[in-house]
N, C-alpha and C positions, 0 to 999 in steps of 0.2 A: 392533619390538613395543612398546618403551618409549614411542615417539612416539605410537603408536595409543592406548595406555593413557592417556597424558597427555591426548590429545584427548577421549577418552570421559569422563575425569575432569572436564575443563573443561566439556564439554557438560552433564554432570550438575549441576555447580555452577551453571552458567547457568540451568538449569531450576529448581533450588532457590531461586535468587534472582530468578526471573522474575515478571512480573505474573500469569501463569497459576498459578504455585505459590502465590502470596499469596492469590489468589482461592480456590484449593482449600482452603487453611487456614481462611479465613473461613467458607467453606461447610461445612466439616467441623465446626467449632465450633458454627455455627448449627444444624446438624442434630442433632449428638450430644447437646447439652445438653438440649433439650426431650424427646428420646426417653428419655434416661437418667432425667430428673427424673420424668416421668409414668409411666414403666415401673415405677419404685420406688413410685409412688403408686397403682399398680394400674389405671391407665387409659392403656394404650399408644396407643390410637387418637388421643387428644388430641395426644400427642407426635408421632405420624405425620402428623397433619393440619398441625401447625405446621411440621414438616420439609418437607411438600409446599409450603407457602407460601414457605419459604426457597428451594427448588429453582426455583419459578416466578419468583421475583424475581431470582435470581442472573444469568440471561443478560444483563440490562440493566446489570449492573455492569461497565462497560468503561471504559478510560482516557478521561479528559476532565476538565472543570472540576468542582469539588466540588459546585456548585449543580446542574449537569446530572446528576451522579451521583445526588444525593438525589432530584431530581424523577423521574428514570428509574426508580429502584427503587420509589418510592412509586406511580407510575403502573402499574408491573407488578403490584404487590401489590393495588391496587384493581381493575385489570382482571381479574387472576387470580381474585380472590374473587367478583366479579360474574359472570364467565363460568362459574365452577364452580357457582354457585347456580342460574343460569338453565338450564344444561345438566343439572344434577342433577335438578331438578323436571321438566323436559321428558322425561327418560329414563323417568319413571314411567308415561308414556302412550305406547303404541306409535305412535299416530297423530301424535304431536307430534315424534317423534325426527327424521324426515327434514326437515320444515320448519325445525326448530330448527337442524339441521346446516347447511342451506342458508343461513339468515339469519346465524347466528353466524360461520360460517367466512368468508363473504363480507365481512361488515361489519368483523370484527376484522382480517382480512388487509388490507382496504382502507386501514386507518389507516397502513399502511407508506408512503403518499404523503408523510408528514411526515419521511422521511429514515431514516438508518441506525439511530440510537438508537430511533426510533419502531418500526422493524421488529423490534428486539429485545424491545420492550414487547409488541408484538402476538404475538410468538412465545410469550410467557408466557400470553397469553389463549387462544391456540389449544391449547397444551398443557393448560390447565385444562379446556377442553371435552372433550378426549380422556380425561384422567384421571378425569373425572366418571363415565365408564363403568366404571372400576375400583373404584367405591365399594363397600366391604365393609360390609354392613348391620350396624348396631349400635344402641346406645341414643342415638347422637348424630344429631340431625336435620340435614337438608341445609343449612338456613340457619345452623345452629350451626357446621357444618363449614366453611362458606364464610367465616364470621367468623374461624374459626381459621386458615384459609388466608391471609386478609388480615393477621391478627395475626402469622403466621409471616413474611410479607414484611416487616412493620415490624420484627420481631425481627432478621431478616437485615440490614436497614438499620442498626440499632443496633450490631450486631456489626461490620459493615463500617466504620461511622464510628469506632467504638472502635479498630479495627485501624489506621485511617488516622491517628487522633489520637496513637497511641503513637509513630509516627514519620511525620509528614506528608510528609516529603521522599521516603519510600520509593518511592511510585508514580512520581514524577518521575525519580528516580535510575534506576529500572528501565527506564523508557521511553527515557531518554537513552542508557543503555548498549545497549539493543536497537537504537536508531537508529545508534549507533556501529558495531555489528557489521554491520548491513545496509550501511552506507557502506563498511566494509572489504571486504565481499563484492563490492560494486560495483567498487571499485578493482581487485580481483583479476580480475574478469571482463574488464575493459579490458586487462589485461596479456596475457590469452589472445590478443588480436588481434596481438600482436607475433610470435607463432609462425608460421612460414611455412606450416605445414599446417593452420592453424586454419580451422574452419568459420564464416566470417563471419556467414552468415545465422542459424545456430543461436545463436551468441553474441549477436547483435543481439536475438533473441527473448528471451533470458535477461536482457539489459540492460533491455528494455522492462518485463519483469515486476519486476525489481529496482527500477526507477524508480517503478513504481506502488506497491510496498510502502513505499518511502522517502517518497513523497508522503503516504501514509496516516499514517505515523508523524509526519511533519512537521505535519500537520493536528492530530493529537492533542496534540502538544507545544505548538503555538500556542494551542490552547484552554486547556490547563492553565496554561502560563506567563503568557499575557497576561491570562487571567481572574483568576488569583491576584494578579497585579500590580495589577489594577484594584481588587480587593476589599481587599487587605492592604497596598497601598503598595509602595514600592521598597525591600525589605530587601536586605541584602548577599547573602544566599543566592539570592534570586530574580533579582537582577541578574546574578550569576555564571552561573546556569543558563541565563538568557536569552542571555548572551554565547556560551556553549557551543553553544546551539541555532543561533544566527546563524552561527557557524563551520561547523557541520554542514551547514546549508542552502547556505552558500557553497561547501563542498566538492563538493556535488552539482552546483551551477551551474558551478564551475570544470571539473569532469570533462566535463559536457555541452558546455561552451564550448570544449573542445579536441578536436574530432573529427578526430584525426590520421589522415591518409591512410596507413595502415600498409603497404599494398601498395606504394605509391610510395616510402615510406621504406625498406622492405626492399630494394627494387630499387636505390635510390640508395646504400644503405649495404652493398651486397653484399660489397664488399671490406673493409668496416670493421664487420663484425657484432659484434666484441667491445664496441665502444662502445654499440651498441644494447642488448646484453645487460646492461650496467651500468645503463643507464637503466631497463630492464624490472625488474631486480632491486631497484632503489631503490623503484619503485612497490609491489612486494611487501613491502618492509620497512616502508613507510608503512602498508600495510594491516595488517601484523602488529602494529605499534606501537599503532595505533588499537584493534585487537581486544584487546590486552593491557591498555590503559587501561580498556576496557569491562569486562573481567573483574575488574579491581581494584575498579571501582565496584560491581559486583555482589557481590563478596566482602567489600566494605568493608575492603580490605587496602591495604598499602603500594603506591604507584604504581610501575610498572616504571621502570627507568633509561631516560631519553630518549636513544635512539641516533640520532635523526634528524639533529641538527646535524652529527655526525661523518660519517654516511653521505652527507649532502648535500655536504659539503666534498670527499669522495672523488669524487662525480659531477662536481663543478666542476673538479677536477684532470683528470679524463678529458676533459672538454670543452676545457680549455685545451691539453692535450697534442694533441688532435685538431686544434685550430686551428694549432698550431705545425708539424705534420707535413704539412699540405696546402697546395696552391697556392690561395690565397683567390680569385684571379681565375677559376679553373676550377671551384672547388667552393663558390662563394658560396651557391648554393641549398641544398646539404647543410648548410653551416654555419648558415644561418638557420633551417633546419628543426630542427637539434639545439639551437640557442639558444632557439627558441620552446618546445621540449619542456622544456628546462631551466627556463625561466621559469615554465612551468605547474607543474612539480614543485616548484619553490621556493615558489610560492604555496601549494600543498597542504601542503608541509612546515611553512610558517609557521602554517597553520590548526591543525595537530596540535600545534605548539609552543605556540600560544595556549591550546589546551585543557589541555595539560600544566601550563602556568604558572598558569592559573586554578585548577586543582585543587590546586596546591601553594601557593595564595594568594600568588603572585608577580606577578600580572598588573598591579599598579599601579592607576591610576585610568583605565582604558580606558573611553571614553565610548560610550553608545548613540546611534546616529545617527537615532533615531526619536523624535519628540516624544510625550509621554504621551497626548495627545488623539488621536494618529494610530494608536495600537496596535490599537484596536478594528476598524480598517479591514481588518486582516489576518485577522480571524476570518470564517469562512464562516457567515453567519447563516441559520438555518432559519425560514421563515415558517409560523407555526401559525395559519392563518386558515381560515374556512369556505370561502373562495374556492378554496383549494387542493383541497378535497374536490370541489367542483362542477366545477372545471376538468378534473379527471382522470376524471370520470364518463362515459367514452365508450370506444369500442374502439380509439382511437388510443393510449390509455394502457396501458403494459405492466403497471402495478399493477392496473388494472381487469380486464384479461384474466386476470392471475394469480389474483386473488381469485375470479373466477367459475369458473375452471378448478379451483382448489383445492376450492371448495365441491362441485362435481360429482364430483370424484375421491374425496373423503372420503365422500360419500353412496354412491358405488359400492362403496367398500371396506366400509362398514357393511353394505350389502345382501349382499355376497358372504360376509362373515363370518357374518351371520345365517342365510343360506340354507344354507350348508354346515356350520352349527353349529361353526364354528372355535373351539377353546378360546382364551380371552383374545383375542377378535377385535379388541379395541381396540388391540392391538399393530400391526395393519395400519394403523389410522388414525394411530397415533403415527409409524410409518415414513413415511407420506405427508406428514404435517405437517413432519417434520424434513427430508425430502429435497427436496420441491418448492420451486423457486425461480422467479422471474419469467422467466428465460431458459433455453432448452433446454440450452445447454452446461454451465451450473453444475449443473442437475438431473441431467444424464447423468453428470457427474463425481462428484456426491454419491451417485448410485445405485451406481456402481462401488465407491466407497470404503465405502459402507454394507454392501454385500454382502461385500466383502473383510473389513471389520472384524467383521461378525457371524460369519463363518466362523472367523476367527482367534480371536475371543472364545469361540466355542463349543468350539473345540479345546482352548483353555487351560482352560476350565471343566471339560471332561471329564477332563483330566489331573489337575486338583485334586480332583475328585470321587473319582477312583480312589485318590488319595493319602490323603485324609482324609474322614471323614463328621462331623467336629466342627462342630456348629451355631454355636459361638462364632466359629470361623474364618470360616464363611460370613457371619456378621453383620458382622465386621470388614472382610472383603474386599468385601462388598456396599456398605457405606457409603463406603469409600475409593474404590471404583470409580465410584460415583455422583458423588462430589464431583469426581473427576478428569475424568469425562466431561463434566460441565456446565462445568468450567473450560476445557477444551480444545476445546469444540465450535466456537468461532469461529476457532481458530488451526490445529488439526490434526484434520481431520474423521475420518480413518481411525483414528487413535489413540482419538478420542472414541467412535467406533462400537464399538471393542473393549471399552472400559470400560462403555459403555451395556449391551452384551450381558452382560458379566460381572456388573454390578450387578443386572440384572433376574433373571438365573439364580440368583444367590446369595440374593437377597431371597425369591424364590419357593421356593428350596430349604428355607427356614425354615418355609414353610407346607405344602409338599408333599414327601413322602418320595421320590417318583419324579423325581429330578432330571434324569435322561437324557430323560424325556418332555418336561420343561420346555424343555430345550435343543432338542429336535426341533421343538416347536411354535414356539419363538422363531425358528428358522431359516426354517421354512415361512412364518410370518406376515411376516417381513422380506422374503422373496422376493416374496410377493404384493403387499405394499405398495410395494416398489421397482418392480415391474413396472407397477403402476397409475400411479405417479408418472411413470415414463418415457413410457408410452404417452399419458398425459394431456397432458404437455407437447408431445408430437409431434402429437397429433390435434386437441386442443381450442384453437382460435384461437391458435396459437403466434405469438409476436412475434419474427420472425427478425431478427437483427442487420442483415442486408443492407437491410431495409426502412427503417432509420433512419440507416444509415451515412453517407449523403450529408450529413445535417444535422450529424453529429458531425465529419466532415471539414471542413465549412464553418466550424463553431465554432472548431476548432483553427487553421485558416488565419487567421481574423479575429484571434484572440489573438496569433498570430505577427506579423501586420501591426501591431497596436497596440504590441507590444514593439519592433519595428523603428522605429516612429515616435517612441517615447520615447527610443530611443538616438540617433536623428537629432537630436532636440530638445536632448538633453544635450550632444552633440558640438559644437553651435553655441554653447551658453551656457556650458558648463563651470563651473557654479556648484555649490552643494551638491546632492547627489543627491536629486531630488524623490521624494516618497512615491508619486506616480503611476508612476514608473519601477519601483519595487519591486513595486507591486501588479500592473502589467502583466506583469512577469517571473513572479510567482507564478501568475497566471491562465494564462499560456502553458504553464508546466510542468504544471499540473493538467489543462488541456484536452488536452495531448499525452498525458498518462497515461490520460485517458478514451478517447481515440482508440485507443491501444495496447490497452487492455482490451477495447474493442468488437471490434477485429480478432481478438484472441485468442479471444473467445467465439464469433465467427463460424466460426473454424476447427474448433471443437468440434461444430458443427451438422452435420446430414446433408449429404453431398456434393451432393445435388440442390438444397440451399438455399444453397450457397456460390457466389455469383455473382462471377465475375471475380476469384478469389482472388489470382492472380498480379499482376494490375493493381492491386488494392487494396493488396497488400503493398508494391508499389513506391511507391504514393502515400503510404502510412504512413511508409515509410522515407525518402522525400524530405522529407516534412513534418518528421520527426524531425531529419534532417540540416540542414534549414533553421533549425530552432530552435537547434541546436547551433552553427551558423555565426553566427547573430545574437548568441547569448549570448557567443560567442568575441570578436566585434568589440566588443560592449558592455563586456565585462570588460577588454579591452585599453584601450579609450578611457578608462574611469574609473579605471584603476590605473596608467597611464603618462602622462608629459607628452607632449602631442600638439600639432601645429600646428592652425591654424584649418581648419574644414571647407571644402573647396574647392567651386567650382561643378561640377566633375567628379563629386565625391561626391554632390552634389544630383541630378545627371542620372541617376546609377545608382540612387539610392534612389527617384526618381520612376518609373523604368522597372520596378523590382522591385515597387513599390507597385501599378502598373497591372496587372502580371502576377498578383499575388495577388488583387486585386479582381476580375479577370476569372475567376480560378478559382472565387471565390465566386459570381460572376454566372452561370457555367456551371451550378453546382450548384443555384442558386435560379431558373434559367430567366429571367435578366434580360439586358438589352442589354449588349454588350461595349464596352470602352473602347479607343480606338486609341492606338498607341504610336509615338514617333518613333525609327526605327531608326538614322538618320544621327547623331543626337545621341549615342547610346550608343557608336557606333563611334569618334567623335571623342574622347569622354571617356575611352574605354579607351586610345587611343593617347597621350593627354595624361598619364594616370596612369603608363603604362609609361615614358614619356620622363622623368618626374620621378624614377622609381626608377633608370633607367639613368644619369641625370645624377649622382645621389648615389653610385651604384656607381663611376662614372668618377672622381669626386672622391676617393673612398676609395682607388682604385687608385693615383692620383697620390700620395696620402699614403704608401702602402706603398713606392712607387718611391723616394720621398724619404727612406726609412728609418724611417718612423713605423709600427712594427709594432703597438703598442698603440692600439686605437681609442678615441677620446674617447667618453664616455658620451652626450653630446649627439648625435654623429654616429651612434652605434649605435642610439639611439632613433629617429632620423629614418629610418634604413635599415629598422629593424624595422617602423615605422609604415607606410612606403611599401610594404614587402613584404606585411605582414599585411593592412592595410586594402584595398589594391588586390586582393590575392588573395581576400579574403573577399567583396568587392563583386562580383568576376567570378564567384565560386562561387555567391553568393546569386542573381545574375541567371540563371546557368545552371540552378540548382535550380528557381527560380520558373518558368522557361520549360518545363522538363521537367514540372513539376507541372501547368502549364496544358495541355500536350499530352496527358498521361495522363488528366486529368480530362475533357478533351474526348472522349477515347476511351471513358471510363467512361459518359458520358452518351449516346453514340451506340450503344453495344453493348446 
């Protein structure tokens, strides 16, 4: 029970120190101050209008560079004010409402073609249109209210900047800590594969999801750290955080680069399972240590004792004991597997030790291996041009379809609300705008979460209403719920839906005494809006993932091929690691994440639209395994002394390259390339002979009484074993990929 309490306590502390909670504080201050001031001055509506502007601007306040943060909030404030003004005046004329909804909903939503931050800005514009229908008539003209909405957005920006300037490092610290936690979770997931009864397919799905989340956090950190370095120069703080970020990226690459065949390992170590358990426990200790560091960063408290060096020494003792008790001639394969696992864990441990030393200011003068002018190449640039708008103006674009679909569903929601005289019918429109997304799977997921959140929020509200009828309590709960809802809407939609429901109910409870009726109408309107959103995505020009999946697969395979070619080039030259290597690695990881995400979305679509799910899952899995194997070979080559790349190595890479190119050619309906089978066979025999020769040489050393292996000999054996094994594995994966993709195109 104490352990559970400690976990809940830590989770609560993490939330209090998270970016979500910081945003909630900023939003609360921004809303409460104008409401309090203008309420005392006797003009509450001015305060409410300013607060509305704060709400509309807050969704675009997400992690990123300071410049993008400012531009995003300003754009949301401007779009919100303009949209509110146009929609407010149009709502005065019945004949203008439907055309206004059609044009405004389509045009605002269509701006999402400019990327994620733009989609958050457009969300503000869409909300402004919907909230214009809730305009409570007073002495304030619509244009005046629109100006107040814009001023509220600027006020929110000032509060957000002030909060940032109090401690500029806070956002970076929070994001780094969250990335550490996600990395720790990823390490724990991998340990699950050690268990004999583990569901490998289910764990693999979770690993795909975890990698996608880590990629998103890495992109946000790249934007913050590299942009701040370019604008403010190389301060000590910025350099240290960039070093931590590099170690975290390396940890993900190392994990992906060591796709251990756990089933084969369990089979090989059936009689020596205690050794395997020690290695698995050490991985868990590394995850726990990393999580403890993250918690210390969030709490701004003393760092935990670094237990990793001691634990690693214990693992090394187990490895040495295992070596002493076995016959190396008969168990060389097992020894090399365990040695490779130990090398992987040693590198991961070193990354955690690096982070610990940096935070204790003990890292010395560790250098960054990227030149200043090359940093910007790691940023994903968004092109804001008119060409982007015109290029997407067709039915092949998912954003175009979504914008058209949203406009029609919103019009349908308005007509239903008007025809049936639904009280607060704009709640239907609000639900549609918040739930509808370009793809069916996410809309379906949000629909379920919105309904669940609304029902839970309604139940909580009923309980509170029966406990108290104090309007002050309602006001406090309404404002707190509203700020938490808008802070969590991107991170945890179910929780956000609960708080949205609570905020609306308590705010209306201040205006209407019949609170239970408000709850009833809120639930009914949500169900109508959710139903319209779900059916709209199902019936109106849906963009099924299967329609574009071939392109996503081809893009990921091309990225893997480019990464392999960079490794091949580096293996030959063995100079300083080129920037092109790092960029190709980043692209391969991001494109793999995009493929995993596309597959996950497809599995959420109707069964009738899920074409060849089993085959596509196998292709995604093979592509992921290929990337892991390539990363493993690349990591070994650049972190160990190696011999020169042989002609046999070249023969394998040529064959693998041909297979990958043929995979892309199949998907793009191009002519296939022929491959020389005899060359591969000879190269495979040659590589195996080299390993056998080294193994014989080592056996002779043992017979002569030389029990301890020389480091040079060990590296040669490891290189021959790992590189040969990886080349054979990569060739096998590429051949299976080609066979499966051929099936995909034929069926």
